[in-house]
Structures are given as structure tokens and as C-alpha cells.
C-alpha positions as CSV (number, residue, x, y, z in Angstrom):
1,M,0.0,0.0,0.0
2,F,2.8,2.5,0.9
3,R,4.5,1.8,-2.4
4,Y,1.3,1.9,-4.4
5,A,0.5,5.3,-2.8
6,K,3.9,6.6,-3.9
7,L,3.6,5.2,-7.4
8,S,0.0,6.3,-8.0
9,G,0.1,9.5,-6.1
10,L,-3.1,8.4,-4.3
11,S,-2.5,9.2,-0.6
12,K,-5.6,7.2,0.5
13,F,-3.5,4.0,0.2
14,T,-1.0,5.4,2.7
15,E,-3.9,6.2,5.0
16,F,-5.2,2.6,4.7
17,G,-1.8,1.3,5.7
18,L,-1.3,3.7,8.6
19,K,-4.8,3.1,9.9
20,T,-4.2,-0.6,10.1
21,L,-0.9,-0.2,11.9
22,N,-2.5,2.3,14.3
23,K,-5.3,-0.1,15.2
24,M,-2.9,-3.0,15.6
25,A,-0.5,-1.0,17.8
26,K,-3.2,0.3,20.1
27,G,-5.0,-3.1,20.4
28,G,-4.5,-6.1,22.5
29,I,-2.7,-7.9,19.7
30,F,0.3,-5.7,20.6
31,D,1.9,-6.5,23.9
32,Q,1.6,-3.0,25.3
33,I,4.2,-3.3,28.1
34,G,6.5,-6.1,26.8
35,G,6.5,-5.2,23.1
36,G,6.0,-7.5,20.2
37,F,2.9,-8.6,18.4
38,H,0.8,-11.7,19.0
39,R,0.0,-14.0,16.1
40,Y,-3.6,-12.9,15.1
41,S,-6.7,-11.2,16.5
42,T,-9.9,-13.2,17.2
43,D,-12.1,-10.2,16.8
44,A,-12.7,-7.2,14.5
45,K,-11.1,-4.7,16.9
46,W,-7.6,-6.2,17.2
47,L,-8.4,-6.5,21.0
48,V,-8.3,-10.3,21.8
49,P,-5.3,-12.0,20.3
50,H,-4.3,-15.6,19.9
51,F,-1.5,-15.0,22.3
52,E,1.2,-16.9,20.5
53,K,4.2,-14.8,19.3
54,M,6.0,-15.7,16.1
55,L,9.4,-14.5,15.0
56,Y,8.4,-13.9,11.4
57,D,5.4,-11.7,12.3
58,N,7.5,-9.5,14.5
59,A,10.2,-9.2,11.8
60,L,7.8,-8.3,9.0
61,I,5.6,-6.0,11.2
62,S,8.8,-4.1,12.4
63,I,9.7,-3.4,8.8
64,N,6.2,-1.9,8.3
65,F,6.7,0.4,11.3
66,V,10.1,1.5,10.0
67,E,8.4,2.5,6.8
68,A,5.5,4.2,8.5
69,Y,8.0,6.3,10.5
70,Q,10.0,7.1,7.3
71,I,6.7,8.3,5.6
72,T,5.2,10.3,8.6
73,K,8.1,11.0,10.9
74,D,5.6,10.4,13.7
75,P,7.4,9.2,16.8
76,F,4.5,6.9,17.6
77,Y,5.7,4.4,14.9
78,L,9.2,4.6,16.2
79,E,8.1,3.8,19.7
80,V,6.2,0.7,18.6
81,L,9.2,-0.4,16.4
82,K,11.6,0.0,19.4
83,K,9.3,-1.9,21.8
84,T,9.1,-4.8,19.3
85,L,12.8,-5.0,18.5
86,D,13.6,-4.7,22.2
87,F,11.3,-7.6,22.9
88,V,13.0,-9.8,20.3
89,S,16.4,-8.7,21.6
90,R,15.5,-9.5,25.2
91,E,13.4,-12.6,24.9
92,M,13.8,-14.3,21.5
93,T,17.6,-14.1,20.9
94,S,20.0,-17.0,21.7
95,P,23.3,-16.3,23.5
96,E,25.0,-17.1,20.2
97,G,23.0,-14.5,18.2
98,G,20.4,-16.6,16.5
99,F,16.7,-15.9,16.9
100,Y,14.2,-18.3,18.4
101,S,11.0,-19.2,16.5
102,A,8.0,-18.7,18.8
103,Y,6.4,-18.4,22.2
104,D,3.3,-20.5,22.9
105,A,-0.1,-18.9,23.7
106,D,-0.5,-20.8,26.9
107,S,1.1,-20.8,30.3
108,E,0.1,-23.0,33.1
109,G,-2.5,-24.6,30.7
110,E,-4.4,-21.3,30.2
111,E,-4.3,-19.2,27.1
112,G,-3.1,-15.6,27.7
113,K,-2.6,-16.1,31.4
114,F,0.9,-14.6,31.3
115,Y,-0.3,-11.4,29.6
116,V,-3.6,-10.4,31.3
117,W,-4.3,-8.4,34.5
118,S,-7.0,-7.7,37.1
119,K,-7.5,-4.1,38.1
120,N,-6.7,-5.0,41.7
121,E,-3.3,-6.4,40.7
122,I,-2.4,-3.2,38.9
123,K,-3.6,-1.1,41.8
124,N,-1.4,-3.0,44.2
125,I,1.7,-2.7,42.0
126,L,1.3,0.9,40.8
127,G,-0.3,2.5,43.8
128,D,-1.1,6.2,43.2
129,N,-0.4,6.0,39.5
130,S,-2.8,3.2,38.9
131,D,-5.7,5.4,38.0
132,L,-3.8,7.2,35.3
133,F,-2.5,3.9,33.9
134,C,-5.9,2.2,34.0
135,L,-7.5,5.1,32.1
136,Y,-4.9,5.0,29.4
137,Y,-4.9,1.3,28.9
138,D,-8.7,0.7,29.3
139,V,-8.4,-1.3,32.5
140,T,-11.7,-1.9,34.4
141,D,-13.0,-3.8,37.4
142,G,-15.0,-6.2,35.1
143,G,-12.2,-6.6,32.5
144,N,-12.5,-6.8,28.8
145,W,-11.8,-10.5,28.4
146,E,-13.1,-13.4,30.6
147,G,-13.0,-11.1,33.7
148,K,-9.4,-10.0,33.1
149,N,-7.9,-7.0,31.3
150,I,-6.0,-7.2,28.0
151,L,-4.2,-3.9,27.9
152,C,-5.2,-1.7,24.9
153,N,-5.3,2.0,24.2
154,N,-8.5,3.8,23.1
155,I,-7.8,7.3,24.4
156,N,-5.4,10.1,23.5
157,I,-2.5,10.8,25.8
158,S,-3.6,14.5,25.7
159,T,-7.0,13.6,27.2
160,V,-5.3,11.6,30.0
161,A,-2.9,14.4,30.7
162,F,-5.7,16.9,30.9
163,N,-7.8,14.7,33.3
164,F,-4.8,14.5,35.7
165,G,-3.6,18.1,35.3
166,L,-0.3,17.0,33.8
167,S,1.7,17.8,30.7
168,E,1.8,15.1,28.0
169,N,5.5,14.5,28.7
170,Q,4.9,14.0,32.4
171,T,2.1,11.6,31.5
172,R,4.4,9.7,29.1
173,E,7.0,9.4,31.8
174,I,4.5,8.0,34.4
175,L,3.2,5.5,31.8
176,Y,6.7,4.4,31.0
177,E,7.6,3.9,34.7
178,C,4.3,2.0,35.3
179,S,4.9,-0.2,32.3
180,Q,8.4,-1.1,33.6
181,K,7.1,-2.0,37.0
182,L,4.4,-4.2,35.5
183,L,6.9,-5.8,33.1
184,S,9.2,-6.6,36.0
185,E,6.3,-8.1,38.0
186,R,5.1,-10.1,35.0
187,S,8.6,-11.6,34.5
188,K,8.0,-13.5,37.8
189,R,5.1,-15.4,36.3
190,I,5.4,-18.8,34.7
191,A,6.3,-17.9,31.0
192,P,4.7,-19.5,28.0
193,G,6.7,-22.3,26.3
194,L,9.5,-21.3,24.0
195,D,10.1,-22.9,20.6
196,D,13.9,-22.5,20.5
197,K,14.6,-23.9,17.1
198,I,16.4,-21.4,14.9
199,L,15.2,-21.2,11.2
200,T,17.4,-19.7,8.5
201,S,14.4,-18.0,6.7
202,W,12.8,-16.4,9.8
203,N,16.2,-15.4,11.1
204,S,16.9,-13.7,7.9
205,L,13.7,-11.7,8.1
206,M,14.7,-10.6,11.6
207,I,18.2,-9.6,10.4
208,S,16.5,-7.3,7.9
209,A,14.2,-5.9,10.6
210,F,17.1,-5.1,12.9
211,A,19.2,-3.6,10.0
212,K,16.3,-1.4,8.9
213,G,15.5,-0.6,12.6
214,Y,19.1,0.6,13.0
215,G,18.6,2.7,9.9
216,V,15.9,4.9,11.5
217,T,17.0,4.8,15.2
218,R,20.8,4.6,14.9
219,D,20.7,2.3,17.9
220,E,23.9,0.4,17.8
221,N,22.3,-2.6,19.7
222,Y,20.1,-3.2,16.7
223,L,23.0,-3.2,14.3
224,K,24.8,-5.6,16.5
225,R,21.8,-7.9,16.6
226,A,21.7,-7.9,12.8
227,K,25.4,-8.6,12.5
228,D,25.3,-11.4,15.2
229,G,22.3,-13.0,13.5
230,S,24.1,-13.0,10.1
231,A,27.3,-14.4,11.7
232,F,25.2,-17.2,13.4
233,I,23.8,-18.3,10.0
234,E,27.2,-18.2,8.4
235,K,28.8,-20.2,11.2
236,N,26.0,-22.8,11.8
237,L,23.8,-23.0,8.8
238,L,26.1,-22.4,5.8
239,V,28.1,-25.4,4.6
240,D,30.2,-25.3,1.4
241,G,28.1,-22.5,0.0
242,K,24.8,-24.3,0.7
243,L,22.3,-23.3,3.4
244,L,20.7,-25.6,5.9
245,R,17.2,-24.8,7.2
246,S,17.0,-25.5,10.9
247,H,19.3,-25.4,14.0
248,K,18.4,-26.8,17.5
249,N,20.5,-28.2,20.4
250,G,23.7,-27.6,18.4
251,I,22.5,-29.6,15.4
252,S,21.8,-28.1,12.0
253,K,19.8,-30.1,9.5
254,I,17.5,-30.1,6.4
255,D,18.7,-28.7,3.1
256,G,17.6,-25.0,2.7
257,Y,14.5,-24.1,0.8
258,L,14.2,-21.4,-1.8
259,E,12.9,-19.0,0.9
260,D,16.0,-19.6,3.1
261,Y,18.2,-18.5,0.2
262,A,16.0,-15.6,-0.8
263,Y,15.5,-14.1,2.7
264,F,19.2,-14.6,3.6
265,A,20.4,-12.9,0.4
266,N,17.9,-10.1,1.1
267,A,19.1,-9.8,4.7
268,L,22.7,-9.5,3.6
269,L,21.7,-6.7,1.2
270,D,19.9,-4.9,4.0
271,L,22.8,-5.3,6.3
272,F,25.2,-4.1,3.6
């Protein structure tokens, strides 16, 4: 859509693309405090996701947000991009630099348990700032999903700031501090299962995302992730000029498919 808008001169196609990204980023399909996108939405509002997180989704969506930022220069898109890349960097990257495939939807046998909150939990953790946080992220006593709250955002930060007699920057700072507290608390929960196989094609998409992310943020960590990911493939999945597809527990296997070659070649171009 972004490219067609540019080629055709019809700005409505840019607007279609941006509207979709806005709705996704403000909905429950985006992990509002931890970053990263869940696999798909089960409703028309992007509110209730299937809570699985896939590497390839987060790679491809990150590239969309890079381009949305390049088109608009709106810091909102940059913030979502950074939260997503930081999530992959923090939770989906192996010590050797490869990227894991996916997180399950379930933990302790319940879908979404790791990600949802009751209002009381949030009040106990955030204290005086809980009302501001709950207004911004649509947290209610009754919840918006099976009695719990999936964090989402349906209100402008300017409205929240006005309600609490604060500046927008002060409000942003409070929301950031609250998010960090909740993220820290959430990390003590039993996490969903991790699929730790490392696939050449999906890793290549993620290398492209980190390279392009570095292009707009100049964050050296992102460039390092892209370089380390590429080095991992060259060391573990490239044998005599031929790619292998999958790596797990120190073993690489299966001859590479066309997508492995295509995405890796593309990743190297993006990194170059």
C-alpha cells in the first residue's frame, strides 16, 4: 500500500496502511508493556489475540513500522518499532546470536494467562499512579476478556494528561515507569513455552528488521543484533556455500528451501 500510494500519487493508500498499523499497535494484539505482536486477532477490533508470538510476524511488522515512520516522521511508529525490536532482543535471541522461533499462547495450561491483569493487581503494583495507567490502557474492574484485562489504548494521551492536570511529557514518563514496573512483575510469572529452534528463513527476516531498525533509530544494539544474526547463520547453517534450514540443540539439518536463500540474500543486502 505504501509503495502503491507513492507510485500512483493516491494518498488514501498510505492512509489505509497507517490506519491498520495504528489499530494493531493500540489493540491487545500488541503486547503494550512487553513489546512484540501476537499472532492474530480473534475479533474485528484487534483486541483479543491468539497469544502466540511468532518471530516472522515481529520481523515483518517491524519493517512496516520502519516505513510508517519514514513516511510520517511520527514518533509513535518509532516507539512501537523499538518496543518490538527490544522484545525480540530481550526474549527471542539466543546467546550465540540466532533468533528463536516462537512463544506459545498458553502458560500453566491457560491461554493468555501470562499477559492479562486484574484491576486489583495493577492497583497493588502501581499505587497512586494506577488510575492514570488504567484510564490510558482501558483497565476496568470487570475486565474486557473473561473477567481480566487485556491492555489496549482507546484514548489520546492529551486527554489523560488533561484529566490529571499534567503535561503530555509527564504523562508519558508516568506510563513508562508504570509499564516497567508491570513488566518486572510479569517476568516473575510462569512464562509461555518457547520454541527455541532457529530457522534460516525467519532469522533472515529478523536480520532485515534489525538492520532497517538501525537505519531509522541509529541504535547500535540493533546493528549488533543484525550482525550477530548473520554471523550465526554463516557459522552454523552455511556449509560449502549451501544453506541448511534449521538449528536446534547444536545440530543443523535439512537442506535449505528457496525462501531460506531468498531471505538470507535479502538480509545481507539490507545489512550491507
